[in-house]
C-alpha positions as CSV (number, residue, x, y, z in Angstrom):
1,M,6.8,-18.0,-5.2
2,D,3.5,-16.5,-5.8
3,T,4.5,-12.4,-5.0
4,T,0.5,-12.1,-6.2
5,Q,-0.5,-13.8,-2.8
6,L,1.6,-11.9,-0.5
7,L,0.9,-8.3,-1.9
8,K,-2.9,-9.2,-1.6
9,G,-2.3,-9.6,2.3
10,V,-0.3,-6.3,2.5
11,L,-1.4,-3.9,0.1
12,D,-3.8,-1.7,2.2
13,A,-0.3,-1.7,4.3
14,A,1.4,-0.7,1.2
15,V,-0.7,1.8,-0.3
16,L,-1.4,3.9,3.5
17,A,2.5,4.1,3.2
18,V,2.6,5.9,0.3
19,V,-0.2,8.4,0.5
20,A,1.2,8.7,4.0
21,D,4.2,10.0,1.9
22,E,2.2,12.4,0.4
23,D,-0.9,12.5,-1.0
24,G,-1.8,11.1,-4.5
25,Y,-4.2,10.4,-7.4
26,G,-4.7,6.7,-8.7
27,Y,-2.1,6.1,-11.3
28,D,0.6,7.8,-9.0
29,V,0.1,5.6,-6.4
30,V,0.2,2.7,-8.4
31,R,3.3,5.0,-9.8
32,R,4.8,4.8,-6.9
33,L,4.8,1.4,-5.7
34,R,5.9,0.0,-8.7
35,A,9.0,2.0,-7.9
36,A,9.6,1.0,-4.8
37,G,9.6,-2.9,-6.0
38,L,5.7,-3.5,-6.0
39,V,6.1,-4.5,-10.3
40,E,3.4,-7.0,-9.9
41,V,1.0,-4.7,-8.9
42,G,-2.3,-4.1,-10.9
43,D,-3.8,-0.8,-11.2
44,A,-7.4,-2.4,-10.6
45,S,-6.3,-3.8,-7.3
46,V,-4.7,-0.3,-6.2
47,Y,-8.2,1.5,-7.5
48,G,-10.0,-0.3,-5.4
49,T,-8.0,-0.5,-2.3
50,L,-7.8,3.3,-2.7
51,R,-11.9,3.0,-2.7
52,R,-12.1,1.0,0.2
53,L,-9.8,2.5,2.5
54,Y,-11.7,5.9,1.6
55,S,-14.8,4.0,2.2
56,G,-13.3,2.7,5.1
57,G,-12.3,6.2,6.9
58,M,-8.8,5.8,6.4
59,L,-8.4,8.0,3.5
60,T,-9.9,12.0,2.8
61,S,-10.0,12.6,-0.9
62,Y,-10.7,15.7,-2.8
63,V,-10.6,16.5,-6.9
64,V,-8.0,19.0,-8.4
65,P,-8.7,20.3,-11.8
66,S,-6.9,19.9,-14.9
67,D,-6.0,21.4,-18.5
68,E,-4.7,18.3,-20.3
69,G,-7.3,16.0,-19.2
70,P,-10.5,14.5,-16.9
71,H,-10.0,15.9,-12.6
72,R,-7.6,13.8,-11.0
73,K,-8.9,12.9,-7.1
74,Y,-6.6,13.0,-5.3
75,Y,-6.1,10.6,-2.0
76,G,-4.9,11.5,1.8
77,I,-4.1,9.7,4.7
78,N,-6.1,11.0,7.9
79,A,-5.7,10.1,11.6
80,Q,-7.9,6.7,11.8
81,G,-6.0,5.7,8.4
82,R,-2.4,6.9,10.6
83,A,-3.6,4.3,13.4
84,V,-4.2,1.6,11.1
85,L,-1.1,2.4,9.5
86,D,0.8,2.1,12.4
87,T,-1.1,-0.8,14.0
88,Q,0.1,-2.7,10.4
89,R,3.8,-1.2,10.7
90,K,4.3,-3.1,13.9
91,E,2.2,-6.3,12.9
92,W,4.3,-6.5,10.0
93,Q,7.9,-6.2,11.9
94,E,6.4,-9.4,14.3
95,F,5.2,-11.5,11.1
96,S,8.3,-11.2,8.9
97,G,10.5,-11.3,12.0
98,T,8.6,-14.9,12.9
99,L,8.8,-16.0,9.7
100,T,12.6,-14.5,9.2
101,G,13.4,-17.0,11.8
102,L,11.4,-20.3,10.8
103,L,13.4,-19.4,7.3
104,G,16.6,-19.0,8.7
105,T,19.6,-19.4,6.7
106,S,21.1,-22.6,4.2
107,E,24.0,-22.3,6.2
108,G,24.9,-26.2,8.2
109,A,21.9,-27.3,5.9
110,A,22.5,-30.4,4.1
């Protein structure tokens, strides 16, 4: 199964969920997604998703100066983002339950 296509459909929810746990800058969000098991997630996809969610009013941002390199732009979830994430969680539960029922198990199949 091509998980990259699945990932495209759920990346917004995954990014919102990661940022809901703790504010983060771009590569930090990528690292946390990969640590959670989304190893195929691309840097550019996450950066683009963060920018789009911010432009869509679901994230806030702030800059933190760094002595060791460029300043980092952190993203945090706001009330609108939490509402969207809640909706996406419910939709995912319904969808994954339906698909699990359709796929069933291999028991009895022959």
